C-alpha positions, 0 to 999 in steps of 0.5 A: 751907456757911456758918452762924451762930455758932462754926464747931464749932457750925455743923458740929454743927447742920448734922449734926443737921439732916441726920441728922434729915432722913435719918431722916424722909425714909427713914421718913415719905417726902419728901412727908410731911416738913416743914422745921419737923418736921426742925428740931424733931427736930434741936432747932434753930430752923426758920430754921437749916434754911432758912439752911443748905439754903435749900429742902426740895429743897436738903435732899434734895440734901444727904441724897442725897450719899453718904459721902465715902469711897464714890467713893474706895473704888470707885475704889481697888478698880477700880485693883487688878490685874484678878485681884484686883479682884473681891475688892477690889470686894466688900471695899470695899462691905462695909467701907462698909456695916459702918461704922455712920456710912457705913451710916446715910447709905447706908441713908437714901439707898436708903430715900428713893429708894424713896419719892421719884422725884426721889431715885431719879433722883439715886440713878441718877445717883450710881450711874452716875457713882460705880459703873458708870462707874468699874467699866466704865472699868477694863475694856478690852473692848467688853463693859465696860458689860455687865460693870459692870452684871452686877457691880452686880446682885450688889452691889446684891442683897447690900446689899439682902438683908444690910443693908436687908431683913436676910433670909436667911443672908446677913444674918448671915454674917461679912463675910469669908465673904460676900467668899469667897462673892461674890468669885468671881462678881464676878471671873467677870463681870470677866474670864471670857468671857460667853455670846454675846448672841442677836444675836451668835450665828451662824445655825444651818445 
């Protein structure tokens, strides 16, 4: 991304625009957000929004980019020994969401995707590439895609209840306690035998 003015000013302006766009997309929705409104909230000239991001679609694409640490955190957890991997996945997820800067980006991605089909499609793509593919690639057996999907149900459910909806005890428990409670389930999905699928069960005599 290039821009006008000194390098530090360019970065600051772009960050302000993205922060304003995240807030607006998440609260008002993509359709109700204009480039001019984003510029006004960011305190910059409207021409700068077009200069940095070209179009509203380009701005949405930038907003939907996860924190730089996200992919690396999942990959690092997936690289742990199998017997430690369940706990590593939970801890990596919690660290990202407990960090205010990462949490702001992730929350805006989830809320924007809930209101805009194009954003939802992008979120599905990112989740498939950065989570499901990485988690399943680290598993050797033929059930690895199913196992990764089961892990995702637990992780996404925890995130939604603890950080998005903020309902129930899960929203207020210390992160270490959440890890202790959730890690055994993730580990079971990683390594324990899964129930036979209906098509795999032998026919009764």
